[in-house]
N, C-alpha and C positions, 0 to 999 in steps of 0.2 A: 504494500500500500504506500502510495506516494503522499508526502505531506503537502499541504496547500502552501501557497506563497506566504500567507500570513503566518503559518506555523514555521516556515523556514526562515523568515525574516526576523531573526533574533536581534534584539536591540543592542547592537555593538556600538558603543558611543565613541570609539576611537575614530578620529578624522571627521567628526560631525561638526557642523556649523552651529554654535550655540547662541548665535545672535538673533535668531528668528523669533518673532513674537506674534501671538494671536490674542488680542485683548477682548475680542468680541464674544468669547465663549462663556457667556453667562446664561443661566437657565431662563428660558422664555416660558414662564408658567410651568416650569418643571422640565421642559424639553423643547429644543428647537426642531421644528418640522424638518424631516429628512429630505423633503422635496424643495426646501427653500435654499436658494443661493444668496448669501449675504454679500453686500458690497460694503467693505469696511475701510475706513480712512486711517485707522491706527495700526492695523496689522502690517507685518513686513513679509508675509509669506502666503502664497495661494495654497489652500488645503481643501480637499473634498473628502468627506467621511463616507458618503453614500456610494458604494461600489457600483450601483446601477447606473450612475451618471458617467462612469469612466470606461475607457477601453485600454487594453494593453497594460494592466496593472503588473508592476514588476518591482524588483529591488532597485532602490535609488542608487545612482552613482555616488552621490554625496548625501548621506543621511543628515538630518537636521534635528537639533534639540529645540523643541518648541515650548515656549513659556506662555502661560496664560494664568488667569486668576484662579484656575482650578489646580494649578501645579505645573509640572514640567514633564514632557514626554519626548521620546526619541523617535522621530518618524523615519522609518527605514524603507518605506514603499513610495512609489510614485505611479502616476497613470496619466492618460491623455483625456483631458476634458475639452472635447472638440479638438482644436489645434493647439491648446495650451497644455503644457506639462505642469502638473500640480502634485503636491505632496498628498499622500493618501494615508489617513489614520483611521483604520476600521472602527476604532472605539471612540473616535472624536464625536463631539456633539453638534458640530456645525460644518456647513460647506461655505468656505470663505474665499472671495475673490478680492484682490487689492484694488482699491480706488486708484491708487497711484499707478498701478499697472494698466488699468483700463484707460486712464486719461492719456497714456503714452501712445495708445493705438487709436482711440476714438475721442471725439469731443464729448465732454461730460458737463451737464448743466444741473443746477439745483434751484428749485423754486419753493421757498418756504410757505407760500400761500396756495400751492397746488396740491390738493388732497392731503393737506397736513404736512407737506414737505416731501418731494419726490426727486430722486436722482434720475436723470434721463441720459442714457448713453446713446449718442447719435451715430449710427452706422450708415453705410451706403445703402443698406437694404431697408432701413427703418429705425425707429426708436425703441430701445429696450428700457423699461422702467423698473426701478427699485423703489417700492413703496415702504413707508414706515409701518412697523408693527405697533401693537399697543405699548410695547416696552421701548420703542425707538430704534429697533434694528431695521435697517433698510434691506428688503428682501425681494427676490423675484421667484415666483412659484413655478417650477418647471412642470408640475403636474397639471397646471392650468391649460385648457385646450387652446388658449390664445397665446401661450408662451412662445416667444420668438428669440430666446436667448442665444440660439445658434448663430444669429446674425453677428454678434460680437465675438464669436469664437471662430467662425469660418473666414472672416475677412483677413485675419492675420495670415492665413495660408495663402490667400490670393496676393497679398502684399509681398510675401516671401518669394513669389514667382517673378516679381518685377526685376528686369535686368538680365533674365536668363532666356536662352533660346528654347524653342519648343522641344528640340532634341535633348537638351540638358534636363528639362523638366521631366520628359518621359523616362530618361535614364534614372533620375532620382526616384521616380515612382516605382520603377522596376526593382531598384535596390531595396526599397521598403517592402515590396511584395516578397522578395526572396528572404529578407530578414524575418518576415512573418512566417514563411514556410518552414523555417528551421528553428521554430519555437522562440522567436524574439530574443536572441542574445543581446547583450549590451552593445553599445556602439563600439567600444574598444574590442570586445570579443569578435564582433562581426568583421571589423576592419582587419583584425589579425587573421581570420579565416580566409579573407580575400587576398591579403598580402602573401600568405603562405600557400596559396592555391590549394586549400583544403576542400573547396567545393568544386565538384566535377562540372566542367562546362559552364562555369559561372560567367554570365554575360556582362557583369559590371566590374568596375575598377575602384580603387581607393578614391 
């Protein structure tokens, strides 16, 4: 029987970044809804605790010690939240995206008189809103049928394509496809396999 990623990812704190903080992890009436994504201005790390929101959950290259008002934990997992790589803490109580990170990619506005105070993330495809909860946490509910949070996650991929030829983009996609076929090794492991020609008839290069 094989252990799960969570079971294998023992919290080895050597080499961790202990400067990361999540201040938002306070109980919202006892619990923060697992379908909420919080937009937080005081946190210094993106973290998603709900695994249903993530793809390609894996051991993090650089584990991080995360401090919050509930104490400190060592996050040794990461996953893909759309096109964003985030820390994954299975036992965390909140899904948190950085306001500082969002504003580097999209225009973000705040109106204190709109619905009690709403953050609006302006993407090319439309506006993603983070409304205040009763306790003042700004959230977006991904379980809502009208949720469009993918707009602020997908655009980063499109922007990453700028400046590259169609051929280069297709080669990059092929590399990711092959990486997935061989059980998603880390970037370093995958690069080593390609460099040492350990993959038969591998069509991609370093």
